[in-house]
C-alpha positions in Angstrom: 15.4 11.6 -22.3 13.6 14.4 -24.1 14.8 17.9 -24.1 13.3 20.8 -22.1 13.7 22.9 -25.2 10.3 21.5 -26.3 8.7 22.0 -22.9 5.0 22.8 -22.7 2.5 23.9 -20.0 -0.3 22.3 -22.0 -0.9 18.6 -22.1 2.4 16.7 -22.0 2.6 13.0 -22.6 4.4 10.5 -20.4 5.8 7.2 -21.6 5.6 4.2 -19.3 8.7 2.1 -18.8 8.7 -1.7 -18.5 11.8 -3.9 -18.0 14.8 -2.4 -19.8 16.4 -4.9 -22.1 13.4 -7.3 -21.8 10.9 -5.5 -24.1 10.6 -8.6 -26.4 9.6 -10.7 -23.4 7.1 -8.3 -21.7 4.2 -10.7 -22.3 6.0 -13.5 -20.5 7.4 -11.3 -17.7 4.0 -9.9 -17.1 2.3 -13.2 -16.5 3.5 -13.6 -12.9 2.8 -9.9 -12.2 -0.8 -10.3 -13.6 -1.3 -13.5 -11.5 -0.2 -11.7 -8.4 -2.6 -8.8 -9.1 -5.5 -11.2 -9.7 -4.8 -13.2 -6.5 -4.5 -9.9 -4.6 -7.9 -8.7 -5.9 -9.5 -12.1 -5.1 -7.9 -12.5 -1.7 -8.6 -9.0 -0.4 -12.1 -9.1 -1.9 -12.9 -12.3 0.0 -11.6 -10.9 3.3 -13.5 -7.7 2.8 -16.7 -9.5 2.0 -16.3 -11.9 4.8 -15.8 -9.3 7.5 -18.7 -7.1 6.2 -21.1 -10.1 6.2 -20.1 -12.0 9.3 -21.3 -10.3 12.5 -18.8 -12.3 14.7 -16.0 -10.4 12.9 -17.4 -6.9 13.7 -14.6 -6.3 16.2 -12.0 -3.5 16.0 -9.1 -5.8 14.9 -11.2 -7.2 12.0 -12.7 -3.8 11.1 -9.1 -2.5 10.7 -8.3 -5.6 8.7 -11.2 -4.8 6.3 -9.8 -1.2 5.9 -6.5 -2.7 5.1 -8.1 -5.0 2.5 -10.0 -2.1 1.0 -6.8 0.0 0.7 -5.0 -3.0 -0.9 -7.9 -3.3 -3.5 -7.6 0.4 -4.2 -3.8 0.1 -4.6 -4.2 -2.8 -7.1 -6.9 -0.9 -9.0 -4.6 2.1 -9.2 -1.5 0.3 -10.6 -3.0 -2.6 -12.5 -4.5 -0.7 -15.5 -1.2 0.8 -16.7 0.6 -2.5 -16.3 -2.0 -4.1 -18.6 -1.7 -1.2 -21.1 2.1 -1.6 -21.2 2.8 -5.3 -20.9 -0.2 -6.7 -22.8 -1.4 -3.9 -25.2 2.1 -2.3 -25.7 0.7 1.1 -25.0 3.2 3.4 -23.4 1.6 6.9 -23.8 -0.2 8.4 -20.8 -1.6 11.9 -20.8 -0.9 14.3 -17.9 -4.4 14.2 -16.4 -4.4 10.3 -16.2 -0.9 10.3 -14.9 -1.7 12.9 -12.2 -4.9 11.0 -11.2 -3.0 7.7 -10.9 -0.3 9.4 -8.8 -2.9 10.7 -6.4 -4.6 7.4 -5.9 -1.4 5.4 -5.6 0.0 7.7 -2.9 -3.4 8.1 -1.2 -4.0 4.4 -0.8 -0.4 3.9 0.3 -0.9 6.4 3.1 -4.2 4.9 4.0 -2.5 1.5 4.4 0.3 3.0 6.5 -2.3 4.7 8.7 -4.3 1.4 9.1 -1.1 -0.4 10.1 -0.6 2.2 12.8 -4.2 1.8 14.0 -3.7 -2.0 14.2 -0.6 -1.5 16.2 -2.5 0.6 18.7 -5.2 -2.0 18.7 -2.7 -4.7 19.7 -1.2 -2.4 22.4 -4.5 -1.8 24.0 -5.5 -5.5 23.8 -2.3 -6.5 25.6 -1.9 -3.5 28.0 -5.5 -3.1 29.1 -7.6 -6.1 28.0 -10.4 -5.4 30.5 -11.1 -1.9 29.0 -10.4 -2.9 25.4 -14.1 -2.9 24.4 -14.7 0.5 26.0 -11.6 2.2 24.5 -12.0 0.8 21.0 -15.7 1.1 20.4 -17.3 1.0 17.0 -17.6 4.8 17.1 -13.9 5.2 17.9 -12.9 2.8 15.2 -15.0 4.6 12.6 -13.5 8.0 13.6 -10.0 6.5 13.3 -10.8 5.2 9.8 -12.3 8.6 8.8 -9.2 10.4 10.1 -6.9 8.1 8.1 -8.9 8.8 4.9 -8.9 12.6 5.5 -5.2 12.7 6.1 -4.5 10.7 3.0 -6.6 13.1 0.9 -5.2 16.3 2.4 -1.6 15.2 2.1 -2.0 14.2 -1.5 -4.4 16.7 -3.0 -1.9 19.5 -3.4 0.5 17.3 -5.4 -1.5 17.1 -8.7 -2.6 20.7 -8.4 1.0 22.0 -8.0 2.2 19.8 -10.8 -0.1 21.8 -13.2 2.0 24.9 -12.8 5.2 23.1 -13.9 6.6 22.9 -17.4 7.3 19.4 -18.8 8.9 18.3 -22.1 6.3 17.5 -24.7 7.1 13.8 -24.2 8.7 12.5 -21.0 9.9 9.0 -20.1 8.8 7.7 -16.7 11.0 5.4 -14.5 8.2 2.9 -13.9 5.0 1.6 -15.4 3.0 3.9 -13.2 3.2 7.6 -12.1 4.8 8.7 -8.9 5.2 12.2 -7.5 9.0 12.1 -7.2 9.2 10.8 -10.8 7.1 13.6 -12.2 8.9 16.3 -10.2 12.2 15.0 -11.5 11.0 15.3 -15.1 9.9 18.9 -14.8 11.8 21.7 -16.6 10.8 24.5 -14.2 11.5 25.2 -10.5 10.3 22.3 -8.4 11.4 23.4 -5.0 7.9 23.8 -3.6 6.9 20.4 -5.1 9.9 18.7 -3.6 9.3 20.2 -0.2 5.6 19.2 -0.3 6.6 15.6 -1.2 9.1 15.5 1.7 6.6 16.9 4.2 3.9 14.5 2.9 6.1 11.4 3.4 7.3 12.6 6.9 3.7 13.2 8.1 2.6 9.8 6.8 5.1 7.0 6.4 7.7 8.6 8.6 5.3 9.4 11.4 3.4 6.1 11.2 6.6 3.9 11.2 8.0 5.8 14.2 4.7 5.3 16.2 4.5 1.6 15.2 8.0 1.1 16.5 7.0 2.9 19.7 3.8 0.8 20.0 5.9 -2.4 19.8 8.4 -1.1 22.3 5.5 -0.5 24.7 4.0 -3.9 23.9 7.4 -5.6 24.6 7.7 -3.7 27.8 4.2 -4.8 28.9 4.8 -8.4 27.9 8.1 -8.7 29.8 6.3 -7.5 32.9 4.0 -10.6 32.7 5.4 -13.3 35.1 4.4 -16.4 33.2 6.4 -17.4 30.1 3.3 -19.1 28.7 1.3 -15.8 29.0 4.1 -13.9 27.4 4.2 -16.2 24.4 0.4 -16.1 24.1 0.4 -12.2 24.2 3.2 -12.0 21.6 1.5 -14.5 19.3 -1.4 -12.1 18.9 1.0 -9.6 17.3 2.6 -12.0 14.8 0.2 -11.4 11.9 0.4 -7.6 12.3 4.2 -7.6 12.6 4.5 -9.7 9.4 2.4 -7.3 7.3 4.3 -4.3 8.8 7.5 -5.9 7.6 6.0 -6.8 4.2 4.8 -3.2 3.8 8.0 -1.3 4.9 10.9 -3.6 3.9 10.3 -3.5 0.1 10.1 0.3 0.3 13.4 0.3 2.2 15.0 -2.1 -0.3 13.8 0.0 -3.3 15.2 3.2 -1.6 18.6 1.5 -1.1 18.6 0.1 -4.6 17.8 3.6 -6.1 20.8 5.1 -4.3 23.3 2.4 -4.9 22.9 0.3 -8.1 19.9 1.7 -9.9 21.8 2.4 -13.1 23.8 -0.8 -13.0 20.8 -3.0 -12.8 17.8 -1.1 -14.3 15.7 -4.2 -14.7 16.1 -5.1 -11.1 15.2 -1.6 -10.0 12.0 -1.8 -12.1 11.2 -5.2 -10.7 11.6 -4.0 -7.1 9.5 -0.9 -7.9 6.7 -3.2 -9.1 7.0 -5.7 -6.3 7.0 -3.0 -3.5 3.4 -2.2 -4.6 2.3 -5.7 -5.5 3.7 -7.8 -2.6 1.7 -6.3 0.3 -1.7 -6.7 -1.3 -0.7 -10.2 -2.3 0.7 -11.3 1.1 -1.7 -9.6 3.5 -4.7 -12.0 2.9 -2.4 -15.0 3.0 -0.8 -14.0 6.3 -4.2 -13.4 7.9 -5.7 -16.6 6.5 -2.8 -18.6 7.9 -2.6 -16.9 11.3 -6.2 -16.0 12.1 -8.4 -18.9 13.1 -11.6 -16.8 12.9 -10.8 -15.8 9.2 -10.2 -19.4 8.3 -13.4 -20.6 10.0 -15.4 -17.9 8.3 -14.1 -18.8 4.8 -14.7 -22.6 5.5 -18.2 -21.8 6.7 -19.0 -19.8 3.5 -17.7 -22.7 1.3 -19.7 -25.3 3.3 -22.9 -23.2 3.0 -22.3 -22.8 -0.7 -21.9 -26.6 -1.1 -25.1 -27.2 1.0 -27.0 -24.7 -1.2 -25.7 -26.3 -4.4 -26.6 -29.8 -3.2 
């Protein structure tokens, strides 16, 4: 830890942190992480391309899925470069401007993904609660407005963060807790008063992840209430089955964050390598698993992918 006696308001440098105690094996440890990133980019790219080019998938549920794939691609693109620099090139230094930019994009794409998951929960609620008016409620115009609102919220909640960080004093060299930059990490390294920054971070989380998770829980409570009012057990099972994919990706998105939060408060210093691994996985697992879940559970996505491969084989022959 570097002293605040050498603090500067100019251009401080931040040092990325890999796996403590495993520095000699960073190349080997990074292989599965890099594979996960590559599969995430490929899987989400395929889903985004498929939904954009297949007119039969231009429905609200799949449009929201394309937004989710786009946010996953953005999240991978935000975290992957510094992982490559650290694990493969051995470069730890990151200037303030790059660190602040990465922080903005990581948090922004995380908030976008959270907002899209909420929109998908509302989509499932409308489809089950009022299927006859589903097409008139969730029109293409309404879907586009929801997507725009999610993007605007993510930008507005995260834009003040990097700007307010500029007024803080940092040591000339600071060591980060992870191999990427997060708002709470940077605020904790500052030498000057961070009360406004901490308050901003708390309000930002409450108005995004906190609000979204609460409304998702409410949506599923209403979905369950609606499903239980259906007389036929077969119809109940059919209605709930339409929510399985979304429920899986909600759990994949929120559970690693919950686990990381618990680990940071309980055993972070006892198992630093485990804390770093969890911190990496809580950004890598959702983009990796989301395409897999939807390819397994969505018949339309599977058929679209198979149709594309068959067309390619025909064209090649």
